[in-house]
N, C-alpha and C positions, 0 to 999 in steps of 0.2 A: 208719940203718935200724932200725925198731922190731922188737924181739923180745918175746915174751910168755912168762911163766913162771907157769902156774896154781899155786895153793897146794896143790891136791889135796884141799881141803876143799869143802864145799857151795858156797862162794863165795870170791872173792878171786883176784887175779893181780897179779904184778909186771910192769910195763912197763919195758923196758930200751931204751937208745939214744936217750933224749930229754933235752935240757937245757932245763928250764922257764924258765931265766933268759934264753933266747934267743927270738927271734921264731919262732913255730910256724906253718908254712905251713898252709893250709886243708885240704889232703889229709891231712896228719898229724893235725891236730886232729880231723877227722872220724873218723879211725881210732881215736883215743883215746876219743872219745864212744861209738863202737860197742862197743869193748872194755869200757867202763864199764857200758853197758846189758847186755852179755852176762854179765859176771862180778859185777856189783853192788858190788864193792869192788875198786879198782885202786890201785896205789902205785908210786912212783918213788923209788929210793934216791939218796943222795949228791947232793942238790940244794942249791944256795946261792942263796937268794932274799932280796931286800930286801922290806920291806913293800909297796912300790909294785908289785914284780913279782908278788907273791902276789895282790894285789888285781886287777891287770891280767889275769893268766892266768885268775883266777876269772871275771872279767867276760866272757870268751869264751863261757862257758856261759849267760850271761843276767844278769838284774838280781840285785843282792845285797841281802840283808836287813840292816837295822840293828837290832842286838840291843837288847831292852828294858832290859837291865842295862848302862847307859852306864858305870857304875863299873868294869866289867870289860873295857872296850874299850881297845885300844892308843891312847895319846894321839896325836891327829892322824889316826887311822884308825878311824872309827866302824864300818867294815865288818869290822874284825878283832877278834873276841872272843878274849880271852886266857884260857887254862886253865893255871894255874900255882900252885905253893905258895910262890913267892918273896915275901918281904916286903921292901919298899923304903921307907926313911924312915918305918917304923912302919906302913905300909899294904900290903895284898896288891896285887900288880900285876894280878891277874885272879881268876877263880873258882877257889877252892881245893878245892871239893867237887863239881865238875861230873861228871855221868855215873855216879854210884855205883849207880844202878838201871838196869835194862834200859829203854831208851826209844828214841823216834825224834825227832830234833831238830824242834822247833816243831810237833809233831803237835797241839798244843792251840790252834793258830791256825785260823781259818776257812779260810784257804788255807795249808796246811803247806808246809814247805820241800821243794824238789826234791832237794837234796843238800847235802853239806858237804864242804869242802876243808881238810884239817888239815895243818899244817906243824910238824914237830918241830925246835925250836931247841936244847933241852937235855933229856937223858934221864938219869934216875938209874940207878945200877948198885950191886950189892951188893959185898961185899968180894972176891968171886971174879970180878967183872967181868960178871956176868949182868945184863942189862937188866931194870929194874923198870918198873911203870906200864904194863903191856900194856893193849891194848883188845880186847875180845871183840866180834865181829860175828856176828849170827845172820840167816840168810836166811829172811825171812818167806814167800818163794815156795816154797822147799823144804818149809817147815812146812805150808803150805796144800796142797801137791800130795799129801801123804800123809795128810791128815785122813780119818778114817772118813766114809763117806757119811752115816751118822746124824748126825754132828756138823755136816757141811755143811748138812744140812737144818735143823737147829736155828738156825743163824746166817744162813741165806740171807735177804737183804733187811733184816736187822736193823742197827741203829746202836748205837754206844757213845758215851758222854760222855767227852771228853778235857778234862782240867782242869789248867791251869797251877798253880793254887793247891795242888792235891793233891801235885804233885811238889815244888813250892817249899818247902812246910812239912814235908816228910818229915825224919826224924832223919838227921843228917849228921855226918861226922867233924869238921867245922869248927865244930860247935855251932849253936845256933839262928840263923837268918837274921833280919835286920831286917824288920819287917812290910812288905808290899807297899804302895806309895803309892797314892793314889786314882787317879792316871793309869795306873799299872801294872795295877790292877784293871780299870779301864775298858778298857784295851787287850787284856786277856786273859780275857774272860768264857768260861765253859764252852761247849764247842761239841759238836755231834754229828757223827760221821763213820761211814761204813760200816764194819762189822767186816771184810768182805771187800772189799778195795780193788783197783781195776784200774789198772795203770800207764798214765799218759796217753800214753806214747810206744810202749812195746813191747806193751801189752795183757796183760802177765803179771798173774795174780791173786795176792793175797797176804793174809796176816792183818795187820790194822792195829789191833792192841791191844797194850798193853805194860804192864809192871809199874809204871813211873814215873808215868804221867799218866792212864791209863785208869781212870775212876771207876766206871762202872756200865754196864749194858746197858739201853737205852731200852725202856720198856714191859714190863719183866720184874720180878717181885717180888724184893726185895732178896736173900733167901737164895739164890734161883735164879740171880740175876745174879752174886753172888759166887762160887757154885760153878762156873758155866760160864766165867766170866772166869779163875778160877784154873786150870781145866783147859786153857783156850786158851793162857794165858801160860806155863804149865809146858811145854806141848807145843812152843810156838814157840822155846823156848830149850834144846831137847834137844841133847846134845853133837854129834850127827851133823849139825846144821844150823849149827854154829859154826866160824868161823875166828878164832883168836887171834893178833893182830899184835904181835910183839915189836919195839918201836921202836928206831930208830937215829937220832941227830942227822942232819938233812938229809933225813929221809923226808918225802914229800909224798903224802898219801893222800886219795882221794875215796871217799865212800860215798853210796848212794842212800837217801834218807830215806823213800821209799815202800816199797821192797822189803827194807829192812834195819833191824834194831834193833841198838843197841850198848850196851856197859857198860864202864866203866873199872875196872881192877884197882888198888885203892888199897893197895899193899904197900910203900910207902916213906914217909918223913917227913923233914923238915929235920934235919940239914943237907944231905941229899940233895935236889938241886934238879930240878924238872921244869918245862919252859916250852914250851907249845904255843900256836899261834895258828890260828884258824878263820875262814874265810869261809863264808857260808851262802847258798845260792841260793833265790830265790823260787820258788814252785811253782804248782800249780793246785788247784782245789777237788776233793777226793776224789769218786770215783763207783764 
């Protein structure tokens, strides 16, 4: 029997009473989807999943993305994007510097992701046993709902440019990244998306701009664009819109990439190990 424990923040809830390694009946799965749409971030504790089980459960929600960075995918599972600081045989097993800036996964694609499903295999702890490497989630719906009317009027009907290159080349803890290949550049041209996005299933309105990948506002002079984007991005990540998740090994967490931005807290380093794996759902064109 499912029970639900809201986090008490603007978003987020724990779902209890489900073993994701087992077959989930249709009625229970429908309930999970409804809770996800309601709370925007949901998580399950104490899961024990194989890569196959992670992928198979994720596919219940729809088609999965294959990440552009094949070097960061789990061997044999192109659907599983690895986020980890672990070095094996002199090479990182995944992305060492993912998520350091507020962003929405794959917002830079013509058809951004619907959601992400993250599984924690190893979580670092400090000398006192406190978990490190938290993830912050911000509700873009809560942020939009309290926007001043004057700001709503400024952004109504406007679009912003989302740029993979902007986020890819930002300063990062792991040092400069290798240049994007011609294929990667071809697959990730800059795209324009509405600043105010409508969720394709629930109809919720949200702010769809973020620190990591939003480059400018279309049709607005540079200084005005920079000022308004700075205002919107600062507003969207105010403390009252944020849930900060403290990870435990075995956590399985879903977030909605339309309604939610997230940011990794990078407060650990080797020899403290962190190992996460993510599947990402295909989505629909923003409107």
